[in-house]
N, C-alpha and C positions, 0 to 999 in steps of 0.2 A: 590518450586524450591530447588534442592539439593545444599548443600554447595559447592560441586565441580563445578557445573554449575555456581552458583552465582560468585564464585571466578574468573572463566574465563571471565565472562562479566565485572566484576569490574576491572580486570587488563587491559582489552582491552581499556576501557575509560581512565584509568590512563595513559596508553602509549600514547593515543591521546593527552592528556593534556601536557605531557612532550614534545612530538614531535612538538606541535604547540605553545609552550610557546613563550612569547616575543611579537613581533610585530603583531602576528596573534591571540592575546588572545581574541579579540572580536569574531573571528570565532569560537574559542574553546567554548566560552560562549554559542553560538548558538547551537553547537553540543552536548555538554555534560552538560550544566548548565541551561536547560530550566525550566520554572516554572511548567510544567506538564510533563507527560510521553508519550505524543503522538509520540515522535520520536523513542521510543524504539521498537525493533522488537522482538516479542516473538515466540518461536517455541516449542510448547508443544503438546504431544499426548493427545487424549481424556482422557485416563486413568489418566495421570498426572494432568489434570485440575479438576478431580472429587475429592470430599472430601476424598475418600479412597486412592487416589494417593497422593494428596497434603499433607495429614496428615503425612505420613511416609517419605516425602521428606523434612520436615521442622523440625528444631531443637527446635523452640520456637513457641508455639501456645497459643493464648489467645483471649478472647473477652474483649473489653475495650473502653473507651471514651477518645478522645484527650483532655487533660487538658491544654496543653501549646505547642506552636511551637516556638522554639528559633529564634533569628535573624540570618540573613545572615552575612557573614564575608566579610569585604572589601578586595579586591584583593591587594596584596602588590605591591606598585609602581603605583597604579592607582589614588592616591590622593582622594580616596573616591568616585570615579566615577563608578567603577565596583565592583560588589559584586558576591560572589559565595555561593552556598548552600552546598558546600563541608564541612562536619562536623556539619551541622545544626542539632539540637536535637529536636525530637518530644517526648513529655512526655505523657504517658497514665496512667489513673486510671484503674486498672485491675478489671473487673467485674466477670470474670470467667476464671480460669487458667486451661490449659489442658496439656501443655508440656513445660518443660524447664523454668518455671516461679516460682520465689519465691518473696513474698512480694506483696503489694497492688499497687505499681507503677512500671513502667518499661519505659526505654528510648530506642528509635530507633535513628540511626544516618544516615544521608544522605551522599552519595558519591559525590553529585553535578553533577550527570549524568542524562541523559534522562530516565534512568531505575530506578530512585528512585520512590517509590510510593508517590503519591500526596495526603497526608492527609490534612483534613480540621479541623480547631478548633471546638470543641464541637460535632463533629460527632462520632458515635459509629461504631466500626469496628470489624470484625473477622480477626485476623492477623496471617499470616504464615511468620515466619522470620527465619534467620540463623545468627549465631554468627561467626564473622571472627576469624579464628584460630590464627592470628597474634596479633590483638589488643583486641580481646574479645568483641568487640562492636557488637550490634545487628543491622542488616540491613534488610530492607524489600524491595524486588524487585517488580517492577510493573508487572512482568511476573509471580509472585507467584499467588496463588488463593485468596490472600487477597481481601476483599470486605467489603462494608458497611453491618452492622449487619442486616438490614432489608432485605438483599438479601442472607443471610447466613443460612437460616433455615436448609438446608441439611448438611452444614458443622457442625453446632452446634449439630444436631442429631447424626451425625457419631462420633464426638468427645466424646459426652456423652455416646454413645454406647460402644466405646472402653474403656472408664473409668469404665463402668459397667461390662466389660468382655463379651459383646454380640458378637455373630458371625458376621463376616464381609464378604462381597462378595469377591470371588477370581477373577471373571471376571465381568465387567460391560460394557454396551454398549448401542447403540441405533440404530434404523432403521427409516429413514425419507425419505420423498419424496420431491424432489426439483421441484418447479413449478413456473409459472408466471400467474398472473391473466389475463394479456393481453400482447401484443408484446411490449408496451411502458412502462411496469411496471418492477420494480426490481424483482429479483428472491426471493423466500421465501421457507421455509421448513415446511412441515407438518408432524407430527408424524404418524407413521403407527402402529396401535394397532393390537394385535392378530397375529403377524407374528411369525411363528415357527423359533426358532434359535437352531441349533444343535452344540453341543460341543463334539469333538472327541479327545481322548487322552488315558490316562491310564484307562483301564476298558471299560465298555460299553458306547456307546454314551449317552449323556445327552441332553434332549430336554426341552426348556423353551419357553415361549411366551412373546412378548412385551406387556407392559401395555398401558394405555390410552395416555401416553406421549411418546410412542415409545421406552421406556427403557426396558432393560432386565438385570437380575443379576443371577449369578451362584455362589453358596456357597460351601465352605468346599471342595475344590478340592485339591488333593495331589500335591506336587511340581512336576513340569514337563512341557513338551511341549504339547500344545493343538492347535487344528484347529477349528475355529469358522465359521459357515456358516449361513446366513439368507435366508430362503426359501421365497423369495418375489414373487409376481405374475409375470407370464411370460411376460406380456405387459410392465413391468417396467424394464428398463436396468440399470445396475450398472454404476454410473456416475464417481466414483473415485475408484482407487485401484483395488483389485482382488476380485473374488467371495468368497474367504475364507481368513481369517486372522489368522496368526500364533501368538500365545501369549505364553509367558513363565511365569508360575506361580511359585513364590518363596517368601520366607520371610514373608508370611502372608499378603502381599500387593496385592492390586487389579491391574489387567491389563485391558486395554480398547480395545474395538472393535467397529468400527462404519461402518454403511452401508448406503450409500446415493444413492437412486435410482431415476429415473425420467422417464417420458414419453415425455419430451421436445424433439424437433426435432433437426436435424442437416442439414447443407448445406455444401457440399464439392465440390471440383473441382480442376482443374489444370490451372495455368497461364503460358503462353508461351510468349517469346519475339517476335519481328517482324520477326526474322529469323526462328522461330519455335523451338528454344531451351528453356529449362526450365528457368523460371524467378525465380531464387532462392532467398530466404530471402527478399521477397518483401511484404510490408504491403498491405493487402486487406481490404476494408471497406464493411460492410453490412449496407445498407441503407433501413430503414423501410419507406414504403409509404402507403397512404390511397387509397380508391377506385378511387380517381381522380389522382392517381400517384403523389400526393404532399408529400414531405418528412415530416415525423413525428420524432421529436427529441427523441432518445431513453433515457431511464432512466439513463444509464451509461455515457451519453454524446457522446460516439462513440463506435461502436462495430467493433473490429479489429481482424485480424488473420494474421499470417505470413506464407509465403510459406516455405516448406522445400527445401532440395537440389534438388529435382526433380520437384519443382514448385507446389506441392500439398498443399492445404489449407483446413481447416475445421472450420466451425462455430458451436459451440455447445450451448446447453441451449436455443434453439430457440422456441419461442412461436408461435402458429398459427398466420399467418399474410401474408402480401405481402412485398416482399423484392427485392432490386436491389443489385448486387454485383459490386463493383467499385474499382478502383485504383485512389488514389488522389481525393476522392470525393469532397474535398473542393477547388480543383484546386490550381494553383500557389504554387508549392511545396517549402518547406523550406529545411534546411540543412539535416534534418533527414528523409525527405519524399522520396518516390521513384521518380526518375528523369524522369517522364513521364507526358504528359498532362492528364487531367481527362478523364478516360475511363470507360466504363460499359460493363459488360458481355452481349453478347458474343465477343465484340470487336468493340464497337461503341463509338463515342465521344458525341453523343446527348442522354440525358436521355430519351427523348420521343421514341427513337428507341431501347432502352435497353429491354432485356427480364425480365419481371416481374415474380418472383418465388413465387407462392402461396403455402404455407406450411400448412399442417394439423397436428393435434396433433399426435406425435409418428412417423411422416414421416421422412425418411432419404433421402433427395434430393441430387442427384449427378449431378453436371453440367458437360457439355462437356468442350472443350478447350476454355479458355479465352485468346484471342490473343491481345497483347498490340501493340500500334503503336511504331514507332522508338522513342528512348529517346530524351528528349529536349536537345538543344545545350547549354552548359554552357557558361556563359559570366562572366565578371569581372567588378565590379565598384571599382575604385580606387580614392584616394583623400587624403587630409590632413586636420587636425583640427587645427585651430589657435586661440590664445587668441586675445582679441580686440587690443592689441598693436602689433600684428603681430608675436609674438613668438609662436613656436609650442606648442600645448596642449598635453604634454606628457601623454601617457596612457589614453587618453580620451575614453569614452564609445561611441560606434557607434550604433545607433538604425536603423535597417532595417525593414521598415513597408511594409507589403504586401497589395496592394490596392484591390485585388480581394477576400480577405478573412479577417476576423478579427484576425490578427496574426502579431506578430513582433518578431524579434530576435536581440540580441545584440552581438557585437564583441568589441575587444579592439584594440585601436591604439598602435603603438610602441612608443619608447621614443622620436621620432621626430614628433609625431602626425599623422603618415601615417597609412593608413588602406587599406585593400583589401578584398572585399566581393564577395563571389560566388553567382551568380544569374543565371536566365535562360532567354534565348533569347525571346524578344517580350513582356515580362511582365513589368508592371509599378510598381515602388517602390518609397517610400519616405525615404530619408536618412537624419539623423540629428546627430549632435555631442553633447556630454554633458561632463561637468567637475564637479566632486564632491569634496568638500573640507570640512574638519571639522573645525569649528570656535567656539572656547570656548565650546567644548563638543557637539556642534550641527552640524549635516551634512547639508550643503547647496549646491545648484547646480546652474550652469548657462548652457544654451544650445543655439544651433544655430537654426535658422528657418529651417524647413524641406525643402529639395530640391527634386523635382520630377524628376525621371530618368526612361526612357524606355530603358531596357537593349538591347544592340545591338553590332554589330561588332566594332563600332567606338565610344564608350561612352567616352565623355570627362572627364578628371579627375575633381574631385569636390574640392572645397575649402569651408570648413565649419567654420564659425567664431562664437564662443560661446559668444554671446553678449546679450542674453536675460536672465533675472533672473528666477530662479526656475528650477526644474527638468523637463526634457522633458516628455510630455504625448502624446502617439501616438494618431493620429486623431480618430481612431475607438473607443478608450477609451473615448475621449472627447465627441463623439456622444452619447455613452451609458450614460454618466453622464448627458447630456442635456435631455435625455428622462426620467430620473428618477424623480419621483414626489418630 
């Protein structure tokens, strides 16, 4: 990661900490001070992630072992209850230095954000770091190409090659095929070997072929603009991007080009409302079924698409199989679901009457119009949450549980304990209130028994008394726990 990009990320989290200081410090800890980097979002091109790109974007590069990780720092004013990793030091014993390193030991410093690299004591790493221009300290970003040394053979080889003055590639890339073993499996990528890649720019076109891992490299190109094309078989369509990639070669650094192709199928169509108008921005579900038309859970949990302004939708990356197209496949919509009863293509409520779409490899199936029924009628559930002594439970949590699906949503009551929930006519719900309070550093809860409500035109206001100890657990969660061994 370049020093400029690192600085932008660093300042962003610093501004978050300043903005949310004080009473919301626990929230800040969750956002910017986690123990690992899973919350950090990385945006890197293929070329930047490769050794030839990462090398020239880092000011400090070395291989070493973590000899010590310093302690976290108590947060001022927390009485030792909260700690931050901001400023925590990780000390390395340097095994091989490549760039910006002097001496046998080196220290990196954490910013206390989700973008810090999560080093482990005693582990060996190949490290790409950048020194902050203001404080001179070395920071290692989780979005850098830093990795454990056992996974860094290509990084070590490239760094040693630069040290020996060996030639390095100007353009590096890969060609892969995205596929699924079956309709209920995750997508995977297979390298395509022997694919001709054409590079056009200064002088005559250059042709290379991918190796057994789908990789290609082009060396010693003069600085300038180039266009890269991969001549893949005609039965494979390009899945992302354009047929050719423009790259700018300069400064002796490599640039990347990636080509991802597939023979996976597509299903597309148009959704209309009850009056025949386009159902814009409506979520559509793709339901995988077996030969007996029984639903098969997909690997991703659910397969969804959203209609555009004209009601058109498209499902991509579809493996051969049998499918239903549905809106609100789980029924009983929540606040973010389309406000319609469960419906199936071509416009029926019963799954047994729905059109089953059988898709073969490489097929692009186009549905006709999917006509939705009239939208559900919105209703309101109102009420108040009270403490056992009759006082309002200010800002209590309200749990709205859906009885026809394994789902629940939460809302907040106002300062008088009053709440108002949007629901849909005819559906049954369970409503409960909950109050949470910190007692000697430990969060504790009390809740009301759930009240069953069938939404209608004349739903009586609810009175929820938080009289039972513990946090509220939705009924469907309780059932799941009882089934666990």
